[in-house]
KOLTIDO-784517 format. One record per residue (C-alpha): residue in one letter; x, y, z. Coordinates in Angstrom, 3 decimals. Each point is the difference from the previous one (the first is absolute). Layout:
+-------+----------+----------+----------+
! tormi !       c1 !       c2 !       c3 !
+-------+----------+----------+----------+
!     a !        X !        Y !        Z !
...
+-------+----------+----------+----------+
***
This chain:
+-------+----------+----------+----------+
! tormi !       c1 !       c2 !       c3 !
+-------+----------+----------+----------+
!     m !    0.000 !    0.000 !    0.000 !
!     k !    1.359 !    3.407 !   -0.962 !
!     r !    0.284 !    2.685 !    2.648 !
!     l !   -0.911 !    3.590 !   -0.782 !
!     m !    2.852 !    2.380 !    0.820 !
!     i !   -1.035 !    3.700 !    0.184 !
!     m !    2.413 !    2.902 !    0.218 !
!     f !   -1.654 !    3.281 !    0.983 !
!     a !    0.813 !    3.179 !   -1.842 !
!     t !    0.987 !    3.249 !    1.679 !
!     g !   -2.970 !    1.728 !    1.694 !
!     l !   -1.559 !   -3.127 !    1.504 !
!     a !    0.114 !    0.194 !    3.789 !
!     v !    1.601 !   -2.987 !    1.700 !
!     a !   -0.164 !   -0.490 !    3.762 !
!     a !    2.235 !   -2.680 !    1.462 !
!     s !    1.651 !   -0.810 !    3.268 !
!     a !    2.263 !   -2.846 !    0.979 !
!     a !   -1.260 !    0.226 !    3.559 !
!     v !   -3.755 !   -0.103 !   -0.773 !
!     s !   -1.579 !   -2.838 !   -1.962 !
!     a !   -3.392 !    1.675 !   -0.559 !
!     l !   -0.741 !    3.720 !   -0.316 !
!     a !   -3.208 !    1.977 !    0.290 !
!     g !   -3.078 !   -1.185 !   -1.806 !
!     h !   -1.790 !    2.038 !   -2.623 !
!     e !   -3.301 !    1.819 !    0.085 !
!     a !   -2.056 !    0.803 !   -3.075 !
!     g !    1.987 !    2.232 !   -2.336 !
!     p !    2.837 !   -0.666 !   -2.459 !
!     d !    0.435 !   -3.694 !   -0.961 !
!     s !    2.581 !   -1.745 !    2.135 !
!     y !    2.077 !   -3.063 !   -0.737 !
!     t !    1.746 !   -2.612 !    2.104 !
!     g !    3.111 !   -1.896 !   -1.051 !
!     c !    3.292 !   -1.478 !    1.155 !
!     l !    3.275 !    1.948 !    0.066 !
!     n !    3.260 !   -1.926 !   -0.412 !
!     t !    2.229 !    1.701 !    2.504 !
!     a !    3.157 !   -1.137 !   -1.777 !
!     s !   -0.790 !    0.935 !   -3.611 !
!     g !   -2.554 !    2.722 !    0.608 !
!     t !   -2.501 !   -1.631 !   -2.380 !
!     i !   -3.716 !   -0.215 !    0.720 !
!     s !   -2.064 !   -3.047 !   -0.949 !
!     k !   -3.349 !   -1.670 !    0.702 !
!     v !   -1.792 !    3.379 !   -0.309 !
!     a !   -3.800 !   -0.112 !    0.292 !
!     l !   -2.754 !    2.631 !    0.413 !
!     g !   -1.158 !    0.144 !    3.593 !
!     e !    1.388 !   -0.977 !    3.375 !
!     m !    1.663 !   -3.341 !   -0.894 !
!     p !    2.759 !   -0.930 !   -2.485 !
!     q !   -0.645 !   -2.622 !   -2.695 !
!     d !    1.864 !   -2.535 !    2.130 !
!     s !    1.711 !   -0.100 !    3.365 !
!     c !    3.329 !    1.800 !    0.124 !
!     a !    3.011 !   -2.351 !    0.089 !
!     a !    3.088 !    0.170 !    2.148 !
!     g !    1.968 !    3.160 !   -0.699 !
!     q !   -3.170 !    1.852 !   -0.968 !
!     i !   -2.239 !    2.332 !    1.944 !
!     q !   -3.597 !    0.975 !   -0.673 !
!     i !   -0.489 !    3.571 !   -1.161 !
!     h !   -2.956 !    2.243 !   -0.898 !
!     v !    0.152 !    2.586 !   -2.742 !
!     s !   -2.550 !    2.524 !   -1.270 !
!     g !   -0.433 !    3.566 !   -1.195 !
!     g !    0.083 !    1.325 !    3.636 !
!     d !    0.496 !   -1.794 !    3.331 !
!     i !    0.040 !    1.022 !    3.654 !
!     t !    1.985 !   -2.734 !    1.656 !
!     a !   -0.872 !    0.903 !    3.624 !
!     v !   -1.931 !    2.579 !    2.068 !
!     t !    1.359 !    0.754 !    3.479 !
!     t !   -1.479 !    2.282 !    2.662 !
!     p !    2.550 !    1.249 !    2.598 !
!     a !   -1.569 !    0.739 !    3.401 !
!     a !    1.069 !    3.670 !   -0.132 !
!     g !   -1.647 !    0.549 !   -3.377 !
!     g !   -3.592 !   -0.028 !    1.179 !
!     l !   -1.105 !   -2.843 !   -2.338 !
!     e !   -0.827 !   -3.575 !    0.846 !
!     g !   -0.443 !   -3.127 !   -2.115 !
!     g !    2.182 !   -0.797 !   -3.021 !
!     t !    1.518 !   -3.287 !   -1.134 !
!     a !    3.176 !   -1.528 !   -1.378 !
!     n !   -1.981 !   -1.710 !   -2.783 !
!     g !   -3.518 !   -0.346 !   -1.261 !
!     a !   -2.834 !    2.516 !    0.452 !
!     a !    0.693 !    2.774 !    2.498 !
!     t !   -2.501 !    1.955 !    2.119 !
!     l !    1.030 !    3.343 !    1.498 !
!     g !   -1.601 !    2.149 !    2.685 !
!     l !    0.755 !    2.728 !    2.580 !
!     q !    1.255 !   -1.021 !    3.407 !
!     t !   -2.612 !    0.674 !    2.685 !
!     s !    2.077 !    2.709 !    1.694 !
!     y !    0.078 !    1.936 !   -3.288 !
!     k !   -3.729 !   -0.177 !   -0.663 !
!     l !   -2.175 !    3.061 !    0.695 !
!     p !   -3.382 !   -0.666 !    1.542 !
!     q !   -2.814 !    0.057 !   -2.548 !
!     g !   -2.966 !    0.424 !    2.348 !
!     c !    0.597 !    3.510 !    1.395 !
!     a !   -3.151 !    2.053 !    0.561 !
!     n !   -0.578 !    3.375 !   -1.614 !
!     g !    2.344 !    2.579 !    1.599 !
!     q !    2.459 !   -2.619 !    1.223 !
!     v !    3.536 !   -0.582 !   -1.261 !
!     a !    2.520 !   -2.821 !    0.262 !
!     k !    2.457 !    0.509 !    2.846 !
!     a !    3.158 !   -1.957 !    0.686 !
!     g !    0.724 !   -1.805 !    3.242 !
!     a !    0.744 !   -3.603 !    0.833 !
!     a !   -2.355 !   -0.534 !   -2.953 !
!     w !   -1.873 !    2.301 !   -2.363 !
!     t !   -3.370 !    1.030 !    1.474 !
!     c !   -2.855 !    2.378 !   -0.784 !
!     a !   -0.125 !    3.171 !    2.106 !
!     d !   -1.664 !    3.408 !   -0.084 !
!     d !    1.812 !    2.599 !   -2.099 !
!     v !    0.653 !    2.339 !    2.926 !
!     a !    3.442 !    1.510 !    0.577 !
!     g !    1.082 !   -0.109 !    3.612 !
!     g !    2.520 !   -1.309 !    2.459 !
!     p !    2.820 !    1.639 !    1.923 !
!     a !    2.666 !    2.002 !   -1.826 !
!     g !    3.670 !   -0.823 !    0.460 !
!     g !    3.467 !    1.264 !   -0.848 !
!     d !    0.136 !    3.805 !   -0.036 !
!     l !   -3.804 !    0.173 !    0.229 !
!     t !   -2.345 !   -0.138 !    2.976 !
!     g !   -3.737 !   -0.415 !    0.373 !
!     t !   -2.135 !   -2.245 !   -2.199 !
!     y !   -0.752 !   -0.219 !   -3.687 !
!     p !   -1.478 !    1.550 !   -2.082 !
!     n !    1.101 !    3.210 !    1.785 !
!     p !    3.347 !   -0.548 !    1.730 !
!     s !    2.290 !    2.887 !    0.940 !
!     i !    3.770 !    0.417 !    0.239 !
!     a !    1.290 !   -1.271 !    3.340 !
!     p !    1.735 !    2.500 !    2.338 !
!     a !    3.731 !    0.399 !   -0.740 !
!     a !   -0.344 !   -2.405 !   -2.950 !
!     v !    1.375 !    2.476 !   -2.540 !
!     d !    3.315 !    1.764 !    0.514 !
!     e !    2.103 !    2.335 !   -2.113 !
!     s !    1.796 !   -2.874 !   -1.758 !
!     e !   -3.328 !   -1.168 !   -1.458 !
!     l !   -0.891 !    3.370 !   -1.475 !
!     a !    1.038 !    1.233 !   -3.408 !
!     f !    0.526 !    3.752 !   -0.246 !
!     d !    0.599 !    1.913 !   -3.202 !
!     p !    3.161 !    2.154 !    0.381 !
!     a !   -1.650 !    2.679 !   -2.132 !
!     t !   -2.862 !    0.139 !    2.506 !
!     q !    2.517 !    0.451 !    2.842 !
!     v !    1.503 !    3.003 !   -1.798 !
!     e !   -3.465 !    1.530 !   -0.358 !
!     l !   -0.771 !   -0.666 !    3.667 !
!     d !    3.264 !    1.590 !    1.136 !
!     a !   -0.680 !    3.065 !   -2.159 !
!     f !   -3.518 !    0.324 !    1.434 !
!     a !    1.317 !   -0.292 !    3.581 !
!     a !    2.560 !    2.731 !   -0.740 !
!     l !   -2.771 !    2.208 !   -1.424 !
!     l !   -2.150 !   -0.370 !    3.122 !
!     s !    2.914 !    0.736 !    2.354 !
!     s !    0.900 !    3.310 !   -1.658 !
!     p !   -1.829 !    3.357 !    0.348 !
!     g !   -2.600 !    0.714 !   -2.658 !
!     t !   -2.899 !    2.280 !   -0.899 !
!     l !   -3.461 !   -0.600 !    1.392 !
!     n !   -2.633 !   -0.930 !   -2.585 !
!     d !    2.576 !   -0.263 !   -2.790 !
!     p !   -1.593 !   -2.212 !   -2.718 !
!     a !    3.329 !   -1.835 !   -0.283 !
!     n !   -0.169 !   -1.187 !    3.626 !
!     g !   -0.073 !   -3.786 !    0.183 !
!     v !   -2.524 !   -0.468 !    2.859 !
!     d !   -3.535 !    1.322 !    0.218 !
!     w !   -1.341 !    1.131 !    3.367 !
!     t !   -2.704 !   -2.675 !   -0.124 !
!     r !    2.691 !   -2.731 !   -0.204 !
!     l !    1.322 !    0.670 !    3.535 !
!     k !   -1.009 !   -2.079 !    3.004 !
!     g !   -0.164 !    0.811 !    3.687 !
!     v !   -0.983 !    3.595 !   -0.804 !
!     p !   -1.510 !    1.807 !    3.056 !
!     g !   -3.665 !    0.845 !   -0.297 !
!     g !    0.731 !    3.729 !   -0.047 !
!     f !    2.036 !   -0.516 !   -3.173 !
!     a !   -2.226 !   -2.558 !   -1.650 !
!     d !   -3.045 !    2.307 !   -0.102 !
!     g !    1.781 !    2.178 !   -2.592 !
!     v !   -0.479 !    3.183 !    2.045 !
!     d !    3.076 !    1.955 !    1.163 !
!     n !   -1.044 !    0.809 !    3.568 !
!     d !    2.773 !    2.176 !    1.451 !
!     t !   -0.331 !   -0.072 !    3.782 !
!     t !    0.644 !    3.308 !    1.736 !
!     y !    1.338 !   -0.047 !    3.537 !
!     s !    0.117 !    2.906 !    2.425 !
!     g !    1.680 !    0.845 !    3.254 !
!     a !   -2.919 !   -1.652 !    1.744 !
!     n !    1.541 !   -3.300 !   -1.089 !
!     f !    3.763 !    0.578 !    0.343 !
!     a !    2.726 !    2.572 !   -0.366 !
!     t !    1.339 !    0.760 !   -3.453 !
!     s !    3.509 !   -1.185 !   -0.868 !
!     n !    3.398 !    1.752 !    0.056 !
!     q !   -0.614 !    2.253 !    3.004 !
!     d !    2.375 !    0.991 !    2.760 !
!     c !   -0.337 !    2.201 !    3.026 !
!     p !    2.467 !    2.846 !    0.442 !
!     a !    3.048 !   -0.550 !    2.172 !
!     s !   -0.729 !   -0.251 !    3.707 !
!     q !   -3.716 !   -0.598 !   -0.713 !
!     f !   -2.032 !   -3.155 !    0.189 !
!     a !   -3.107 !   -1.173 !   -1.815 !
!     s !   -3.005 !    0.062 !    2.219 !
!     g !   -2.645 !   -1.052 !   -2.556 !
!     i !   -1.407 !    0.692 !   -3.464 !
!     n !   -2.536 !    2.498 !   -1.251 !
!     s !   -2.919 !   -0.545 !   -2.408 !
!     s !    2.314 !    0.575 !   -2.990 !
!     g !    2.403 !   -2.717 !    1.060 !
!     a !    2.723 !    2.411 !    1.147 !
!     l !    2.013 !   -0.720 !    3.133 !
!     k !   -0.667 !    2.117 !    3.045 !
!     c !    3.369 !    0.941 !    1.422 !
!     g !    0.992 !    1.786 !    3.154 !
!     v !    2.516 !    0.293 !    2.835 !
!     p !   -1.122 !   -2.170 !    2.861 !
!     a !   -0.272 !    1.633 !    3.405 !
!     k !    2.863 !   -0.664 !    2.293 !
!     g !   -0.667 !   -3.182 !    1.861 !
!     g !   -2.880 !   -0.727 !   -2.388 !
!     l !   -0.499 !   -2.514 !   -2.794 !
!     s !    2.106 !   -0.746 !   -3.123 !
!     v !   -0.905 !   -1.774 !   -3.262 !
!     t !    2.449 !   -1.946 !   -2.146 !
!     v !   -0.634 !   -1.012 !   -3.609 !
!     i !    1.050 !   -3.617 !   -0.711 !
!     t !    0.386 !   -1.006 !   -3.676 !
!     s !   -0.421 !   -3.606 !   -1.149 !
!     p !    2.465 !   -1.980 !   -2.143 !
!     t !   -0.599 !    0.301 !   -3.762 !
!     t !   -2.670 !   -2.287 !   -1.480 !
!     t !    0.424 !   -0.322 !   -3.794 !
!     l !   -3.112 !   -0.692 !   -2.103 !
!     c !    0.605 !   -1.347 !   -3.509 !
!     a !   -1.770 !    1.244 !   -3.109 !
!     f !   -3.368 !   -1.633 !   -0.727 !
!     t !    1.463 !   -2.081 !   -2.869 !
!     d !    3.310 !   -0.867 !    1.709 !
!     p !   -0.018 !   -3.721 !    0.942 !
!     t !    3.159 !    0.173 !    2.169 !
!     c !   -1.715 !    1.361 !    3.120 !
!     s !   -3.369 !    1.041 !    1.374 !
!     n !   -1.680 !    3.278 !   -0.932 !
!     s !   -1.600 !    0.250 !    3.446 !
!     g !    1.466 !    0.143 !    3.490 !
!     t !   -0.007 !    1.534 !    3.478 !
!     a !    2.454 !    2.400 !    1.626 !
!     v !    0.170 !    0.060 !    3.817 !
!     a !    1.458 !    2.710 !    2.268 !
!     t !    0.192 !   -0.973 !    3.682 !
!     c !    0.326 !    2.328 !    2.975 !
!     p !    2.884 !   -0.851 !    2.337 !
!     e !   -0.544 !   -1.239 !    3.517 !
!     g !   -0.920 !    2.747 !    2.429 !
!     t !   -2.013 !    1.964 !   -2.592 !
!     v !   -3.659 !    0.061 !   -0.998 !
!     l !   -1.263 !   -0.031 !   -3.581 !
!     t !   -2.062 !    3.105 !   -0.696 !
!     g !   -0.339 !   -0.065 !   -3.805 !
!     g !    1.713 !   -0.840 !   -3.243 !
!     g !    0.113 !    0.289 !   -3.784 !
!     f !    1.961 !   -1.093 !   -3.042 !
!     s !    2.047 !    1.153 !   -2.985 !
!     t !    0.569 !   -1.487 !   -3.482 !
!     t !    2.366 !    0.659 !   -2.880 !
!     t !   -2.805 !    0.221 !   -2.607 !
!     d !   -3.558 !    1.288 !   -0.069 !
!     t !   -1.558 !   -3.201 !   -1.335 !
!     p !   -0.588 !   -2.210 !    3.050 !
!     i !   -3.371 !   -0.982 !    1.374 !
!     v !    0.206 !    0.225 !    3.791 !
!     r !   -2.242 !   -2.670 !    1.398 !
!     s !    0.513 !    0.842 !    3.658 !
!     s !    2.024 !    2.321 !    2.248 !
!     r !   -0.717 !   -0.802 !    3.619 !
!     p !    1.419 !   -0.719 !    3.456 !
!     v !    0.635 !   -3.571 !    1.061 !
!     g !    1.145 !   -0.149 !    3.618 !
!     s !    3.084 !    2.217 !    0.294 !
!     s !    0.589 !    0.026 !   -3.789 !
!     w !   -1.395 !    1.863 !   -2.983 !
!     h !   -0.839 !   -2.315 !   -2.945 !
!     v !   -0.407 !    1.184 !   -3.603 !
!     n !   -1.186 !   -2.467 !   -2.661 !
!     a !    0.160 !    1.094 !   -3.659 !
!     l !   -0.303 !   -1.311 !   -3.568 !
!     n !    2.214 !    1.227 !   -2.874 !
!     r !   -2.231 !    0.430 !   -3.055 !
!     d !    2.793 !    1.282 !   -2.268 !
!     l !    0.563 !   -2.400 !   -2.923 !
!     a !    3.690 !    0.837 !   -0.446 !
!     f !    1.655 !    1.442 !    3.114 !
!     r !    0.636 !   -1.171 !    3.542 !
!     l !   -0.595 !    2.205 !    3.040 !
!     d !    1.416 !    0.224 !    3.518 !
!     l !   -2.458 !    0.204 !    2.889 !
!     h !    0.810 !    1.386 !    3.493 !
!     a !   -2.209 !    0.191 !    3.057 !
!     f !    0.688 !    2.369 !    2.875 !
!     a !   -1.264 !    0.008 !    3.577 !
!     l !   -0.393 !    2.958 !    2.371 !
!     c !    1.295 !   -1.219 !    3.328 !
!     l !   -0.750 !    1.965 !    3.210 !
!     q !    2.564 !   -0.127 !    2.797 !
!     l !   -0.595 !    1.287 !    3.488 !
!     s !    2.926 !    2.018 !    1.354 !
+-------+----------+----------+----------+
***
């Protein structure tokens, strides 16, 4: 009996393995053939259409399958999410259970991950972590969570900021259209300023003595008149004497100067053995608002506010101290 020897031309796919005697089967599709491969000569014989060769393969031959397109095996690694597969024959593939999303979620629910996928309401919530505090959906930045190293600052913006700070710290012209800050942009403005009315307060000698006064030599101040002028005179021998005590300087910064306060109190205190009989104050400008000028124990206290936007002022209080001879 003659044996049919078939040599396959280039382009015909051949799948063979010395370690495997039978490869994957074939589903409906391109015709497939089965034959015997002589491992020594490389010739193929006993070729037949289908899954079996014309005759059993002899020693030195292995059974092979050939067709227009073969998948010889389908594997499903555990980390890939698929399951099933086969080394030969028909293969069935599916998703591993842990990769499957639930299909029965109610309207308004979503799939949420956990030990397994479950249906849950689509509501954001839960505690915030990291640099955030509070709960979602409205967390806030935690205290001290952001420092300078986490901020990006444009050098050009720094130049503009420095120029603006220099502008505010130098004298200017009130109501100049080129001024960088509008009155309504200030905060902490006293009520008397915020009402937009320039209420100059007028004080008289009924409140305190006017500044920069001295009694003539050998005379002492004995009081003040209704105009704020000192009453001076020579005390009777063996009578009373009055000494004027001046407080240390209290400097009040300009209203826009951030380096110190624009309000403060000057205190002049009568020495031991004397009695406070009155007092007053003096300033280096005419722009302060004097909030109070009054006795406190043996001292005269003057509290004032500097409303000048550009210049500082020095505040002094003085006390009239009566001494019995």
